[in-house]
C-alpha positions in Angstrom: 123.0 -199.2 29.9 121.8 -202.7 29.5 122.8 -204.2 32.9 122.1 -202.5 36.2 124.8 -200.1 37.3 126.8 -200.9 40.4 127.2 -198.3 43.2 130.6 -197.6 41.9 129.4 -197.0 38.4 127.1 -194.2 39.6 130.3 -192.2 40.4 130.7 -191.5 36.7 127.4 -189.5 36.7 129.0 -186.2 37.8 127.8 -183.8 35.1 124.8 -182.8 33.1 126.9 -184.0 30.1 127.4 -187.5 31.5 125.6 -190.5 29.9 122.4 -190.8 31.8 120.6 -192.7 29.0 118.8 -195.8 30.2 119.5 -195.3 33.9 116.6 -196.8 35.9 115.6 -194.3 38.6 112.8 -194.8 41.1 111.5 -191.4 42.2 109.6 -191.3 45.6 107.0 -188.6 45.8 105.0 -186.7 43.3 105.0 -183.3 44.8 107.0 -180.3 43.5 110.3 -181.9 44.3 109.4 -185.3 42.9 108.1 -183.8 39.7 111.2 -181.7 39.3 113.4 -184.8 39.8 111.4 -186.9 37.3 111.2 -184.1 34.7 115.0 -183.6 34.9 115.8 -187.3 34.6 113.5 -187.8 31.7 115.2 -184.9 29.9 118.5 -186.7 30.5 117.3 -189.9 29.0 116.7 -191.9 32.1 113.9 -194.4 32.6 111.8 -193.1 35.5 109.2 -194.7 37.7 107.5 -192.4 40.2 106.1 -194.0 43.3 103.8 -191.9 45.5 101.0 -192.1 48.0 99.0 -189.4 46.3 99.3 -187.1 43.3 97.0 -184.4 41.9 95.3 -185.1 38.6 97.3 -182.3 37.0 100.6 -183.7 38.3 99.7 -187.2 37.2 98.8 -186.0 33.7 102.1 -184.0 33.5 104.1 -187.1 34.5 102.4 -189.1 31.8 103.0 -186.3 29.3 106.8 -186.2 29.9 107.1 -190.0 29.7 107.4 -191.0 33.4 105.4 -193.9 34.8 103.4 -193.2 38.0 102.4 -195.8 40.6 100.1 -194.8 43.5 100.4 -197.0 46.5 99.4 -197.0 50.2 102.3 -195.9 52.5 102.7 -199.4 53.9 102.9 -201.3 50.6 105.9 -201.7 48.2 104.3 -202.1 44.8 105.2 -205.1 42.6 106.0 -202.6 39.8 108.9 -201.2 41.9 110.3 -204.7 42.5 110.1 -205.6 38.8 111.6 -202.2 37.8 115.0 -203.1 39.3 116.1 -199.5 39.9 119.7 -198.5 39.7 119.2 -195.6 42.1 116.3 -194.0 44.0 115.8 -190.3 44.4 113.5 -189.5 47.3 111.5 -186.4 48.3 112.3 -185.0 51.8 109.1 -186.3 53.4 109.9 -190.0 53.3 111.2 -190.9 56.8 114.0 -193.5 57.2 111.6 -196.2 58.3 109.3 -195.8 55.3 108.7 -199.1 53.5 110.1 -197.7 50.3 113.3 -196.6 51.9 113.6 -199.9 53.8 113.1 -201.8 50.5 116.0 -199.9 48.9 118.1 -200.8 51.9 117.4 -204.5 51.6 118.0 -204.5 47.8 121.1 -202.4 48.1 119.7 -199.5 45.9 121.5 -196.3 46.6 119.3 -193.4 47.7 119.9 -189.8 46.6 118.0 -186.7 47.6 117.2 -184.0 45.0 120.1 -181.8 46.3 122.7 -184.5 45.5 121.2 -184.9 42.0 121.2 -181.1 41.4 124.9 -180.9 42.5 125.9 -183.5 40.0 124.0 -181.6 37.3 125.0 -178.1 38.1 127.1 -177.5 35.0 124.3 -177.6 32.5 124.7 -174.0 31.5 128.5 -173.8 31.7 130.5 -172.7 34.7 128.5 -173.7 37.7 127.1 -171.2 40.1 128.5 -171.0 43.6 126.2 -172.4 46.3 125.5 -171.0 49.8 124.0 -173.6 52.1 121.5 -172.6 54.8 119.9 -174.7 57.5 118.7 -174.4 61.1 115.6 -175.2 63.1 114.2 -171.7 62.5 115.0 -168.7 60.3 116.1 -170.6 57.2 113.7 -169.0 54.7 114.2 -165.4 55.9 118.0 -165.9 55.9 118.0 -167.3 52.4 115.8 -164.4 51.1 118.1 -161.9 52.9 121.3 -163.4 51.5 119.9 -163.5 48.0 118.6 -159.9 48.3 122.0 -158.7 49.6 123.8 -160.5 46.7 121.4 -159.1 44.0 121.7 -155.6 45.4 125.5 -155.9 45.1 125.2 -156.9 41.4 125.3 -160.7 41.7 122.7 -162.8 39.9 121.4 -164.8 42.9 118.3 -166.7 43.7 116.9 -168.6 46.8 116.1 -172.2 46.1 115.6 -175.6 47.8 113.3 -176.1 50.7 112.2 -172.5 50.3 109.7 -173.7 47.7 111.7 -173.5 44.4 113.3 -176.9 43.6 117.0 -176.5 43.2 116.8 -178.6 40.0 114.6 -175.9 38.4 117.3 -173.4 39.0 120.0 -175.7 37.7 118.0 -176.4 34.5 117.1 -172.7 34.0 118.7 -170.9 31.0 119.5 -168.1 33.5 123.2 -167.9 34.2 123.2 -167.7 38.0 126.2 -166.5 40.0 125.0 -167.8 43.3 122.3 -170.2 44.4 121.3 -169.7 48.1 120.0 -173.2 49.0 117.7 -173.7 51.9 118.2 -177.3 53.3 115.9 -179.2 55.6 117.2 -181.8 58.1 115.5 -184.4 55.9 117.6 -183.5 52.9 120.8 -183.2 54.9 120.3 -186.6 56.5 120.6 -188.1 53.0 123.4 -186.0 51.7 126.9 -187.5 51.6 129.8 -185.6 53.1 132.3 -186.9 50.7 132.4 -188.2 47.1 130.9 -187.0 43.9 127.5 -186.2 45.3 128.8 -184.1 48.3 128.2 -180.4 47.8 131.0 -177.9 48.4 129.3 -174.6 49.2 131.2 -171.3 49.2 129.6 -170.5 52.6 127.3 -172.4 54.9 125.3 -171.8 58.1 123.3 -173.7 60.7 121.4 -170.9 62.3 120.3 -172.7 65.4 119.2 -176.1 66.7 116.2 -177.0 68.9 114.0 -180.0 69.3 112.1 -180.6 66.0 111.2 -183.5 63.7 112.5 -185.9 66.3 109.8 -188.4 65.1 111.5 -188.4 61.7 115.1 -188.5 62.9 114.6 -190.7 66.0 116.6 -188.6 68.4 118.0 -185.1 68.9 121.5 -186.5 68.3 120.5 -187.8 64.9 118.8 -184.5 64.1 122.0 -182.5 65.1 124.2 -184.9 63.1 122.0 -184.3 60.0 122.2 -180.5 60.4 126.0 -180.7 60.7 126.3 -182.0 57.2 125.7 -178.4 56.0 129.3 -177.5 56.9 131.1 -180.3 55.2 133.4 -179.2 52.4 132.7 -175.5 52.8 135.2 -173.4 50.9 135.2 -169.9 52.4 133.1 -169.3 55.5 131.4 -171.5 58.0 128.9 -169.2 59.8 127.6 -170.2 63.2 125.5 -168.8 66.0 127.6 -167.9 69.0 124.7 -168.4 71.4 124.0 -171.9 70.1 126.7 -174.3 71.4 125.6 -177.1 69.0 126.3 -175.0 65.9 129.8 -174.0 67.3 130.6 -177.7 67.8 129.4 -178.5 64.3 131.9 -176.0 62.9 134.7 -177.3 65.2 134.1 -180.8 64.0 133.5 -180.1 60.3 135.9 -181.2 57.6 136.2 -178.1 55.4 138.4 -177.0 52.5 141.7 -175.2 53.1 141.3 -171.5 53.8 137.8 -171.7 55.1 137.0 -169.4 58.1 134.7 -169.8 61.0 132.6 -166.7 61.5 130.3 -166.3 64.5 127.2 -164.0 64.8 125.1 -163.1 67.7 123.1 -160.4 69.5 126.0 -159.6 71.8 129.3 -157.7 71.1 131.3 -159.5 68.4 134.9 -160.5 68.8 137.4 -160.1 66.0 136.2 -161.9 62.9 132.6 -161.9 64.0 129.3 -160.0 63.5 127.1 -158.8 66.4 125.4 -155.9 68.2 127.0 -153.1 70.1 124.4 -150.9 71.8 122.0 -149.8 69.0 124.4 -150.8 66.2 124.7 -154.0 64.1 128.4 -154.3 63.3 130.7 -156.4 61.2 134.1 -157.3 62.5 134.6 -160.2 60.0 135.0 -158.3 56.7 137.0 -155.1 57.2 138.1 -153.5 53.9 139.4 -150.6 55.9 142.2 -152.0 58.0 142.3 -148.9 60.2 138.9 -149.6 61.6 138.0 -152.3 64.1 134.3 -152.6 63.0 131.9 -151.5 60.3 128.3 -150.5 60.9 125.6 -152.5 59.0 122.5 -150.8 60.4 120.9 -149.6 63.6 118.0 -151.1 65.6 116.1 -147.9 65.0 116.4 -148.2 61.3 115.4 -151.8 61.4 112.4 -151.0 63.6 111.0 -148.7 60.9 111.3 -151.6 58.4 109.7 -154.1 60.8 113.1 -156.0 61.1 114.1 -155.3 64.7 112.8 -158.5 66.4 115.8 -160.3 67.9 115.4 -163.4 65.7 115.3 -161.3 62.6 118.4 -159.4 63.7 120.2 -162.8 64.0 119.0 -163.7 60.5 120.4 -160.3 59.1 123.8 -160.9 60.7 124.0 -164.5 59.4 122.9 -163.4 55.9 125.5 -160.6 56.0 128.2 -163.0 56.9 127.2 -165.4 54.0 127.0 -162.5 51.5 130.4 -161.3 52.7 131.9 -164.6 51.8 130.9 -163.8 48.2 132.5 -160.4 48.3 129.6 -158.2 49.3 130.9 -155.2 51.2 129.4 -153.9 54.5 128.4 -150.7 52.7 126.5 -152.7 50.1 124.8 -154.6 52.9 123.8 -151.4 54.7 122.3 -150.0 51.5 120.4 -153.2 50.6 118.8 -153.7 54.0 116.7 -150.6 53.5 114.8 -152.3 50.7 114.3 -155.7 52.2 110.8 -156.8 53.2 109.8 -159.8 55.2 107.7 -162.6 53.7 104.1 -163.0 54.9 103.5 -164.9 58.1 107.0 -164.3 59.6 106.4 -161.6 62.2 104.2 -159.5 59.9 102.3 -156.7 61.6 98.8 -157.1 60.3 97.2 -154.1 61.9 97.3 -151.6 64.8 93.7 -151.1 66.0 92.6 -149.2 69.1 96.1 -149.3 70.5 96.6 -153.0 70.0 99.2 -154.5 67.6 98.2 -157.7 65.7 101.1 -159.8 64.5 101.0 -162.9 62.2 103.8 -165.3 62.8 102.0 -168.5 61.6 105.4 -169.8 60.4 106.4 -170.3 64.1 105.6 -174.1 63.9 107.8 -175.2 66.8 108.6 -174.0 70.3 112.0 -172.5 69.3 110.3 -170.3 66.7 107.5 -169.3 69.0 109.9 -168.3 71.7 111.8 -166.1 69.2 108.5 -164.5 68.1 107.4 -163.9 71.7 110.7 -162.3 72.7 109.9 -159.2 70.7 106.7 -158.2 72.5 105.3 -157.5 75.9 102.5 -157.7 77.1 101.2 -160.4 74.7 97.9 -162.2 74.1 99.2 -165.4 72.5 97.3 -167.5 70.0 98.8 -170.9 69.9 98.2 -174.6 69.2 97.7 -177.1 66.4 99.5 -180.4 65.8 102.2 -180.7 68.5 104.0 -183.6 66.8 104.8 -185.0 70.3 106.4 -181.8 71.4 106.0 -180.7 75.0 105.4 -176.9 75.3 105.7 -176.8 79.1 109.1 -175.2 79.2 108.1 -172.6 76.7 104.9 -171.7 78.6 106.8 -171.5 81.9 109.5 -169.4 80.4 107.2 -166.9 78.7 104.5 -166.7 81.3 105.7 -163.3 82.7 105.2 -161.6 79.4 101.7 -162.9 78.7 98.4 -161.1 79.2 96.5 -164.2 78.2 96.4 -167.1 75.8 93.9 -168.4 73.2 94.3 -172.1 72.3 93.4 -173.5 68.9 94.0 -176.9 67.2 93.4 -180.6 67.9 96.1 -180.9 70.7 94.7 -178.4 73.1 94.5 -180.6 76.2 98.3 -180.8 76.8 98.4 -177.0 76.5 95.5 -176.5 79.0 97.4 -178.7 81.5 100.7 -177.0 80.9 99.2 -173.5 81.5 97.5 -174.8 84.7 100.8 -176.2 86.0 103.3 -173.5 84.9 101.2 -170.3 84.4 98.2 -170.7 86.6 97.6 -166.9 86.8 97.3 -166.5 83.0 93.7 -166.3 81.5 93.3 -169.1 79.0 90.5 -169.5 76.5 90.0 -172.5 74.3 88.6 -172.4 70.8 86.5 -175.5 70.6 85.4 -175.0 67.1 87.0 -177.4 64.6 85.6 -175.8 61.5 88.4 -174.3 59.4 86.1 -171.4 58.3 85.4 -170.3 61.9 88.5 -171.1 64.0 90.4 -167.9 63.4 87.4 -165.6 63.6 86.6 -167.1 67.0 90.2 -166.9 68.1 90.5 -163.3 67.1 87.3 -162.4 69.0 88.6 -164.1 72.2 92.0 -162.4 71.8 90.3 -159.0 71.5 88.4 -159.7 74.7 91.7 -160.4 76.5 93.9 -157.6 75.0 94.3 -154.1 76.5 95.7 -150.9 74.9 99.4 -151.3 74.4 99.3 -155.1 74.1 100.3 -157.2 71.1 98.1 -160.1 69.9 100.6 -162.6 68.5 99.8 -165.7 66.4 102.8 -167.9 67.0 101.3 -171.4 67.2 104.4 -173.5 68.1 102.7 -176.3 66.3 102.0 -177.6 62.8 98.8 -176.5 61.0 97.5 -179.5 59.1 94.9 -180.5 61.7 92.7 -177.5 60.8 94.3 -175.7 57.9 96.0 -176.5 54.6 99.4 -175.2 55.8 100.9 -172.4 57.9 100.2 -169.9 55.1 96.5 -170.8 55.1 96.4 -170.4 58.9 98.1 -167.0 58.7 96.0 -165.8 55.9 92.8 -166.7 57.8 94.2 -164.9 60.9 94.8 -161.8 58.8 91.3 -161.9 57.3 89.8 -162.3 60.8 91.7 -159.4 62.2 90.8 -157.0 59.4 87.2 -158.1 59.5 87.1 -157.4 63.2 88.6 -154.0 62.6 86.0 -153.1 59.9 83.1 -154.2 62.2 84.5 -152.2 65.1 84.8 -149.1 62.8 81.1 -149.5 61.9 80.1 -150.4 65.4 78.6 -153.7 64.1 80.9 -156.2 65.8 79.0 -159.4 66.7 81.7 -160.5 69.0 83.9 -158.8 71.6 85.2 -155.6 70.0 88.9 -155.1 69.4 90.7 -153.3 72.2 88.3 -154.2 75.0 89.4 -156.4 77.8 
């Protein structure tokens, strides 16, 4: 390609079969997404420079093996190698905020910035007819909804897979020899903020949903308005169904303001009775009034709360995810009967409301994935009375409203993490009658063991001990999964000690 491409010239790169040879691409980040981007572009014949703050030895070796150059640099430095590289375009991993020096450098130099999703959309025709895309975002519930929708589609005979922010880079699915019918793509607000709403890089999903919106990642986006605007991108160019949460005014407004393709429907879901063209709950029944193959009926039953309770799927936030996933699958032709049949075989992922044990009349629940107040509130809504284990990195979030709103369902609280003091003060102000115990240990190996012992001291028969931290985990744990796994291990160890009568701490089930 000799000379650097202009912004307009990038518009010709709309297919796997376009001429990508010699395109100079700066890839920001050397994690799973960054590696998938670099590997893809090298396969296409592009010249790739990966710039990252850190990289594992294995990842660095792999990048060298495939022919990409890697530059490791502190976050506040733009390396000379990037300046000299004269990139035609940059592709950034989601974690790079708008004010990052590398992003600012691209802005000054006029270098277009893509995210991995835009690149994947341009390349989606590698194996022939492209798969349909379903786009899923929201503050909470994304992964469960993606897994549910993919499960419903597979049960109905579609070859579907969940990809994107769920942990499987969408580029890996695009490059796979597997002929997918549908990709269910989990999209973070970071990715959506960098995705165009028009032009060759703009996705056009068959169905889309923003599950809910609450304060989160405001340090990255700068304001709640910017965060909401990023989330709204999910609805742009939708072909068949824009699915929204009736109880969340922001998602309704997103759909009302979206520019969609002709024939696209707006389909609401919620925990109340649905209107025509919606999904919801009537008494004990989950019902569908959006997709009615039998014109003589006004609604079709998807499941009952009793059936979902047996499967561990009856928590209100999970019911919302089921309704949203059903609406998305319906846009691809999955019938209500197929949904009803498939729900019986779905199982939640770990750390998302997973019942760990029932010991001496006490239920222990792992919802380590509840990393923000909205998710924690959803988790708490399913139980009463609750001994609540919470805390971690608050990311500037104030939990006062959450604590005040949930105080009446609490038996007690156990505080973990580095940001405990704001929580101590919030409980003193808004829930002064609730017993609160702090875990002062900062050792990763002991934090959860101590927290579980304290929770056992507070809990009474019939209570639920719930890990729903409402905070990030990286202050004391590798990630939310590590935090949840350590909680599970501590609970099971306590149970074994109690069975042997050898517990060194307060025994489970004793107040």
